[in-house]
C-alpha positions in Angstrom: -1.1 -40.9 9.6 -0.6 -37.2 10.1 -3.4 -35.2 11.6 -3.3 -32.0 9.5 -7.1 -31.7 10.0 -7.8 -35.2 8.6 -9.2 -36.5 11.9 -11.7 -33.9 13.0 -13.8 -34.9 16.0 -17.2 -33.4 15.4 -18.6 -31.0 18.0 -21.8 -32.6 19.1 -24.5 -30.0 18.4 -28.1 -31.0 19.1 -31.6 -29.8 19.6 -33.9 -30.6 22.6 -37.5 -31.4 21.6 -40.3 -31.3 24.2 -43.4 -33.4 24.5 -45.3 -31.1 22.1 -42.6 -31.4 19.4 -41.2 -27.9 19.9 -37.5 -27.1 20.2 -35.8 -25.4 23.1 -34.8 -22.0 21.7 -32.3 -19.4 23.0 -33.5 -15.9 22.0 -31.1 -13.0 21.6 -33.6 -10.5 23.1 -33.4 -10.6 26.8 -31.6 -14.0 26.7 -34.9 -15.7 27.2 -35.6 -19.3 26.5 -38.8 -20.9 25.1 -40.0 -24.1 23.4 -41.9 -22.6 20.5 -39.9 -23.5 17.4 -41.3 -26.3 15.1 -37.9 -27.0 13.5 -34.2 -27.2 14.3 -32.3 -24.1 13.1 -29.5 -21.9 14.5 -31.3 -20.7 17.6 -32.3 -24.2 18.5 -28.8 -25.7 18.6 -27.0 -26.5 21.8 -23.6 -27.9 22.9 -23.1 -30.1 25.9 -20.0 -29.4 27.9 -18.6 -31.3 30.9 -18.6 -29.7 34.3 -15.3 -27.9 34.9 -15.3 -29.3 38.4 -15.1 -32.9 37.0 -18.4 -33.8 38.5 -21.3 -35.7 37.0 -23.1 -32.4 36.1 -23.0 -31.0 32.5 -23.4 -27.5 31.0 -25.7 -26.5 28.1 -24.3 -23.8 25.9 -26.3 -22.1 23.1 -24.4 -22.5 19.8 -26.1 -19.3 18.7 -25.4 -17.1 21.7 -22.3 -18.8 23.2 -24.0 -18.4 26.6 -25.0 -21.0 29.2 -28.5 -22.2 30.2 -29.1 -21.5 33.9 -31.8 -22.2 36.5 -32.3 -20.2 39.6 -33.6 -21.4 43.0 -37.1 -20.0 42.2 -37.2 -22.0 38.9 -36.5 -19.1 36.5 -34.5 -20.1 33.5 -32.4 -18.0 31.1 -29.5 -18.3 28.7 -27.5 -15.3 29.8 -24.4 -16.5 31.6 -21.2 -15.8 29.7 -19.3 -18.1 32.1 -20.8 -21.1 33.8 -21.7 -20.6 37.4 -23.3 -22.9 40.0 -26.8 -22.4 38.5 -25.7 -23.6 35.1 -25.0 -27.2 36.3 -27.6 -29.8 35.3 -27.8 -33.6 35.7 -29.0 -35.6 32.6 -31.3 -38.4 33.6 -31.9 -40.7 30.5 -35.3 -42.3 30.4 -36.1 -45.8 29.1 -37.8 -44.4 25.9 -34.6 -42.5 25.0 -35.7 -39.1 26.2 -33.8 -37.0 28.7 -34.8 -35.3 32.0 -32.7 -32.3 33.0 -32.4 -31.7 36.7 -30.8 -28.7 38.3 -27.9 -30.0 40.3 -27.8 -27.3 43.0 -31.6 -27.1 43.4 -32.8 -30.6 42.6 -35.8 -29.4 40.4 -36.7 -30.6 36.9 -36.6 -28.4 33.8 -39.6 -28.4 31.4 -42.8 -26.6 30.2 -44.3 -25.5 26.9 -44.0 -22.4 24.7 -42.7 -19.5 26.7 -43.7 -21.0 30.0 -40.5 -22.8 30.8 -39.2 -23.3 34.3 -37.0 -25.5 36.4 -39.2 -25.9 39.4 -41.0 -29.3 39.0 -40.6 -31.7 41.9 -41.8 -34.7 39.8 -41.3 -35.9 36.2 -44.2 -35.5 33.9 -44.4 -35.5 30.1 -43.6 -31.7 30.2 -40.1 -32.5 31.6 -39.1 -35.0 28.9 -36.8 -33.9 26.1 -35.8 -35.7 23.0 -32.2 -35.3 21.8 -32.0 -34.4 18.1 -28.5 -34.3 16.7 -27.8 -31.2 14.6 -24.6 -32.5 13.0 -24.5 -34.0 9.6 -25.4 -37.7 10.3 -22.8 -39.3 8.1 -19.5 -39.7 9.9 -16.7 -42.1 11.0 -17.1 -43.9 14.4 -14.0 -44.2 16.5 -13.7 -46.5 19.5 -12.2 -44.4 22.3 -10.6 -47.4 24.1 -9.2 -49.2 21.1 -8.4 -46.1 19.0 -9.8 -48.0 16.0 -12.5 -47.1 13.5 -15.7 -49.0 12.9 -16.2 -50.4 9.5 -18.4 -52.9 7.7 -16.8 -56.4 7.3 -18.8 -58.1 4.5 -17.1 -61.4 4.9 -17.9 -61.7 8.7 -21.3 -59.9 8.2 -20.6 -57.5 11.0 -19.4 -54.0 11.9 -16.0 -54.2 13.7 -13.8 -51.5 15.3 -10.4 -52.8 14.1 -9.3 -50.3 11.4 -6.4 -47.9 11.9 -7.8 -45.5 9.4 -11.3 -44.8 8.2 -10.4 -45.8 4.6 -12.9 -46.6 1.9 -16.7 -46.8 1.8 -16.9 -49.4 4.5 -16.0 -46.9 7.2 -19.1 -44.7 6.6 -21.7 -44.8 9.3 -25.1 -43.0 9.0 -27.1 -42.1 12.1 -30.8 -42.6 11.5 -33.2 -40.7 13.8 -36.3 -42.8 14.4 -38.9 -42.9 17.2 -36.9 -40.5 19.3 -33.8 -42.8 19.2 -31.0 -43.5 16.7 -30.0 -46.4 14.5 -26.6 -47.0 13.0 -26.8 -47.7 9.3 -23.9 -49.3 7.4 -22.8 -48.3 3.9 -24.8 -51.1 2.4 -28.0 -49.8 4.1 -28.3 -52.4 6.8 -29.0 -51.6 10.5 -26.8 -52.7 13.4 -28.7 -54.8 15.9 -27.5 -54.9 19.6 -26.5 -58.6 19.2 -24.1 -57.6 16.5 -26.2 -58.8 13.5 -26.9 -56.6 10.5 -30.6 -56.4 9.4 -32.4 -54.7 6.5 -35.3 -53.2 8.5 -35.2 -51.1 11.6 -36.6 -52.8 14.7 -36.5 -52.3 18.4 -33.0 -53.8 18.9 -31.6 -51.5 16.2 -32.6 -48.4 18.1 -30.3 -46.8 20.7 -30.5 -44.0 23.2 -27.7 -41.5 23.0 -25.8 -40.7 26.1 -22.9 -38.2 26.4 -20.0 -38.6 28.8 -17.0 -36.2 28.8 -17.8 -35.1 25.3 -18.0 -38.7 24.0 -21.0 -40.7 22.8 -22.5 -43.9 24.1 -25.3 -46.0 22.6 -27.7 -47.7 25.0 -29.9 -50.5 23.7 -33.5 -51.3 24.7 -32.2 -53.6 27.5 -30.1 -50.8 29.0 -26.8 -52.3 27.8 -24.2 -50.3 25.7 -22.6 -50.9 22.4 -18.9 -51.8 22.6 -16.2 -53.5 20.5 -16.0 -57.1 21.7 -13.4 -59.7 21.3 -10.1 -59.6 19.3 -11.9 -58.4 16.1 -13.7 -55.6 17.9 -17.2 -56.7 16.8 -19.7 -54.0 17.7 -22.5 -55.3 19.9 -24.1 -54.6 23.3 -21.9 -55.9 26.1 -22.8 -56.6 29.7 -22.3 -53.2 31.1 -25.2 -51.1 32.2 -23.0 -48.0 32.7 -20.8 -46.6 30.0 -17.1 -46.9 30.7 -14.2 -46.2 28.3 -15.0 -49.3 26.3 -18.5 -48.0 25.5 -17.4 -44.5 24.4 -17.1 -43.3 20.8 -16.1 -40.2 18.9 -17.8 -39.1 15.7 -15.3 -37.8 13.1 -15.9 -35.8 10.0 -16.1 -38.0 6.9 -14.1 -36.3 4.2 -14.9 -37.2 0.6 -12.9 -40.2 -0.7 -12.5 -40.2 -4.5 -11.0 -42.1 -7.5 -9.9 -40.4 -10.6 -9.9 -41.8 -14.1 -7.6 -40.3 -16.8 -8.0 -40.0 -20.6 -6.5 -43.5 -21.0 -9.5 -44.9 -19.1 -7.2 -46.0 -16.3 -7.4 -45.2 -12.6 -4.9 -42.8 -11.0 -2.9 -44.8 -8.5 0.1 -45.0 -6.2 0.4 -48.7 -6.4 3.8 -48.8 -8.1 5.7 -46.3 -6.0 5.7 -42.6 -5.1 4.8 -41.3 -8.5 1.1 -40.6 -9.1 0.2 -42.4 -12.3 -2.8 -43.4 -14.3 -2.0 -47.0 -14.8 -4.5 -49.3 -13.1 -7.7 -51.1 -14.3 -9.5 -51.4 -10.9 -10.3 -49.1 -8.0 -8.9 -50.4 -4.7 -7.1 -48.8 -1.8 -4.1 -47.5 -3.8 -6.5 -45.9 -6.2 -8.5 -44.1 -3.5 -7.6 -40.6 -2.3 -9.0 -38.6 0.6 -9.9 -35.2 -0.8 -9.9 -32.2 1.6 -10.9 -28.7 0.6 -9.3 -25.8 2.4 -11.9 -23.4 4.0 -10.1 -20.2 2.9 -8.6 -20.9 -0.6 -11.1 -23.6 -1.6 -8.2 -25.5 -3.1 -7.9 -29.2 -2.4 -5.4 -31.8 -1.3 -5.3 -35.5 -2.1 -4.1 -37.9 0.5 -3.2 -41.5 -0.4 -3.6 -44.8 1.4 0.2 -45.0 1.6 0.3 -42.0 3.9 1.4 -39.1 1.7 -0.2 -36.1 0.1 0.1 -35.4 -3.6 2.8 -32.7 -4.0 4.4 -30.8 -6.9 8.1 -31.8 -7.3 10.9 -30.7 -9.6 10.1 -30.5 -13.3 6.3 -30.5 -12.6 6.1 -34.1 -11.4 3.4 -35.2 -8.9 4.4 -37.6 -6.1 2.5 -38.8 -3.1 5.3 -38.1 -0.6 4.3 -35.0 1.4 3.6 -35.5 5.1 2.4 -31.9 5.7 0.0 -29.6 3.9 1.8 -26.8 2.0 1.4 -24.7 -1.0 2.8 -27.4 -3.3 0.1 -29.9 -2.0 -2.8 -27.6 -3.0 -4.6 -28.0 -6.3 -7.3 -25.7 -7.8 -10.3 -27.6 -9.2 -11.9 -26.4 -12.4 -15.3 -28.0 -13.1 -15.8 -28.8 -16.8 -19.1 -30.6 -17.0 -18.6 -34.3 -16.4 -14.8 -33.8 -16.0 -12.5 -31.9 -13.7 -9.1 -30.2 -14.4 -6.5 -29.6 -11.6 -4.2 -26.7 -11.5 -1.1 -27.0 -9.4 0.8 -24.3 -7.4 3.1 -23.6 -10.4 0.0 -22.3 -12.3 0.0 -25.2 -14.7 -2.6 -27.9 -15.3 -2.0 -31.5 -14.2 -1.9 -33.8 -17.3 -1.3 -37.4 -18.0 2.0 -38.1 -19.8 2.4 -40.8 -22.4 3.8 -43.2 -19.7 0.7 -42.5 -17.5 2.5 -40.4 -14.9 0.9 -37.2 -13.8 2.7 -33.9 -14.1 1.7 -30.2 -13.9 3.2 -29.0 -17.2 0.3 -27.9 -19.3 -0.8 -24.3 -20.0 -4.2 -25.3 -21.5 -6.8 -27.9 -20.9 -7.3 -30.6 -23.4 -8.2 -34.3 -23.2 -5.1 -35.3 -21.3 -5.8 -32.6 -18.7 -9.3 -33.8 -17.9 -10.2 -36.4 -15.3 -13.3 -38.2 -14.2 -13.7 -37.7 -10.4 -15.9 -40.2 -8.6 -17.1 -39.9 -5.0 -16.9 -43.4 -3.5 -17.8 -43.1 0.1 -21.4 -41.8 -0.2 -23.4 -44.8 -1.6 -26.2 -43.4 0.5 -26.6 -39.7 0.7 -28.0 -37.1 3.2 -28.2 -33.5 2.1 -28.4 -30.4 4.3 -28.8 -26.9 3.1 -28.9 -23.5 4.9 -32.5 -24.1 6.0 -32.4 -27.7 6.9 -32.3 -31.2 5.4 -33.7 -32.5 2.1 -36.7 -34.8 2.7 -39.6 -36.1 0.7 -42.7 -33.8 0.9 -45.6 -35.7 2.4 -48.2 -36.7 -0.2 -46.1 -35.2 -3.1 -43.4 -36.2 -5.5 -41.5 -33.0 -4.6 -38.7 -32.5 -2.1 -38.5 -30.2 0.9 -35.2 -28.4 1.8 -36.0 -27.1 5.3 -36.8 -30.1 7.3 -35.4 -31.1 10.7 -35.5 -34.8 9.8 -33.8 -36.2 6.7 -34.3 -38.9 4.1 -31.5 -41.1 2.9 -31.0 -41.2 -0.8 -29.1 -43.8 -2.9 -26.4 -42.7 -5.3 -25.1 -44.3 -8.5 -22.5 -43.1 -10.9 -21.9 -43.2 -14.6 -19.4 -41.3 -16.8 -18.8 -38.3 -14.5 -22.5 -37.9 -13.5 -24.6 -39.1 -10.6 -28.1 -40.6 -10.4 -30.1 -40.1 -7.2 -32.8 -42.5 -6.1 -35.2 -41.9 -3.3 -38.0 -43.6 -1.4 -39.7 -46.3 -3.4 -36.9 -46.5 -5.9 -38.0 -43.4 -7.9 -35.2 -41.3 -9.5 -34.7 -37.6 -9.1 -35.6 -35.7 -12.2 -36.2 -32.1 -13.1 -39.8 -31.1 -14.1 -41.4 -28.0 -15.4 -40.2 -24.5 -14.2 -37.1 -26.0 -12.5 -39.0 -28.2 -10.0 -37.1 -31.3 -8.8 -39.2 -34.5 -8.4 -38.4 -37.9 -6.9 -40.6 -40.3 -8.8 -38.8 -40.7 -12.1 -38.9 -44.1 -13.8 -35.6 -43.4 -15.6 -32.5 -42.0 -14.1 -31.5 -38.4 -14.8 -27.9 -37.3 -14.7 -26.8 -34.7 -12.1 -23.3 -33.3 -11.8 -21.6 -32.9 -8.4 -19.1 -30.0 -7.9 -17.2 -30.1 -4.7 -17.0 -26.4 -4.0 -16.2 -26.0 -0.3 -15.1 -28.1 2.6 -18.0 -30.4 3.3 -20.3 -28.8 0.7 -21.1 -29.5 -2.9 -23.2 -28.0 -5.7 -25.5 -30.1 -7.8 -26.0 -29.2 -11.4 -29.0 -30.3 -13.4 -29.1 -31.1 -17.1 -30.4 -27.6 -17.8 -27.1 -26.2 -16.5 -28.8 -24.7 -13.4 -27.9 -25.6 -9.9 -30.2 -27.1 -7.3 -31.1 -24.8 -4.4 -33.4 -24.4 -1.5 -34.9 -21.1 -0.5 -38.0 -19.3 0.7 -40.5 -21.8 -0.9 -38.9 -24.7 1.0 -38.9 -26.7 -2.2 -35.9 -28.1 -4.0 -35.5 -26.4 -7.4 -33.0 -26.4 -10.3 -32.9 -22.6 -11.0 -29.8 -21.2 -9.5 -27.2 -19.6 -11.8 -24.2 -19.9 -9.4 -23.0 -22.6 -7.0 -23.2 -20.5 -3.8 -25.4 -19.8 -0.8 -28.7 -21.8 -1.0 -27.2 -23.8 -3.9 -24.5 -25.5 -1.6 -25.3 -28.7 0.2 -23.6 -30.4 3.1 -23.2 -34.1 2.3 
C-alpha cells in the first residue's frame, strides 16, 4: 500500500493537569509558565520529545511557542529555550493512579505548584507535583503495533481486538480513546471497552482503564496491575502480557483515521471495483470492494478515493474512471459539490462523473442530473466525537443543550438514511434543532442532518433549516451559520 500520506502517525499533543484541575500553560509574554487555565486550548498543548542523547530523559516542547520547558538549579521554570539544553531534560515517573511526576534530570527536584507559583524545587512528591496527561489529539484513530506492523481491529467472531491486519480497512479498525478517571479506555467500533484480559465489555471498569506511557515517541498502555497491553499469540490478541516494562512488543502508534465511504449511484447500486479495474456502480452490498478511503487535500480541498485493491481512482482516456493509480496526481483529484443529500464529483478534465448505462463511471458530463449525483455514506464513524475551534462537543450539565468548548468529550452514535445522518446522544435522545437555532439532544424522533466533508479531517453539519452548526462565543452549539467555515467546521 503506498504511503502518499495515507499512513500519518499522529503527533502526540497533550495537556498536563495539576491536582487543582488547572492546565500547565506556556505564556507568550516573558515565556512564563503557570497552571491557571481551566480548559485545554492552544497555549496548554505540549509535545513530548525524546532526549537527543538517547537517554531516558524527555523534553517538553510547547506546541504554541515551539520552545522547551526548562528548570534551573534554583527551581525557576520557564518555556524560553529555543533549543534543548541540559536544564530541559526531565524524567517522567508514572504513578499508580495514572498521573505523572516530572523530575529534573540534572537537578533531581520535582516540578509542581499551583497558579503562577510553579517551581521545580520539591524534594518529595506531594499532590502538587502530580500531573494528569490529557491527550489533545482527536481521540478516534487507528492503532498500529510497532513490533508486528499490524493494525488493531475488532474481530466479532472471536470477540476480541487483534493486531493482525495489514491495512486499517473498514469500520472494525476504528479505536476511540475514552478519557476517564485520569486514565484512558480503548473503545471498539461497537462501543465495547477492552479489558486487560482481552475481553470486551459494555461498561467501563477498573480493568478497562490504562495509564498512558510514552517511549521514543510511541505509546504504551499500562493496566491496573502494572502490566502492558501487547498483541499475544499468532492472532495478535490485544491483552496485558507479563511485562512490567514496555518493550517493543508493548509499543503502539496512533495513526490518523481518514474517512472511509461507500457511494450509491442513481441505479441504487454501490460503486465498486469488484469486477476489475473499472470503477462501476454494479453491486448490491457494501463490502471491502465497495469501500473507499477518501482523503482531502489540504490546499486544493479536492479529494482522492483509494480502493481496497490498492489503487486510486484516476481519470483515463475518453473520460473513464479506473482504480489503477499508485500515486496521487492531478488526474486522481476530484472536486466535490454538495447538493443536499447528494454529491457530484468533477474530475480534472472539468467534467462531472456520471454513471453510464452499463454502470461504469466516466467523467463525460457538462451538467449535473440524476446520473451525476451520488449518495456518499461515511462508514467508519458509527460513534462520533466532534471538536471545533474552541474544544469538544459535550452535553451541558443539567441541560438538553450542547457545549462546544469543553476539554472533555462525549461520544455520539451515528445512523444513516438516504444521504442524511441522525445523531444520538446520552440516554438515547436524538439531536434536534429548537427555537432560534439552538441544538438540543433530547429528541424522541430523529432529525436529519447533512454532512459535508469540506477539509481534511473536518466536516460541516447542515440542519434542516439549511443553516450550518457552529460553536462560538456563547459556547453553545447552534444551527445559525450561513457558510461552512471557521466555527462551523468540525474535526471528526
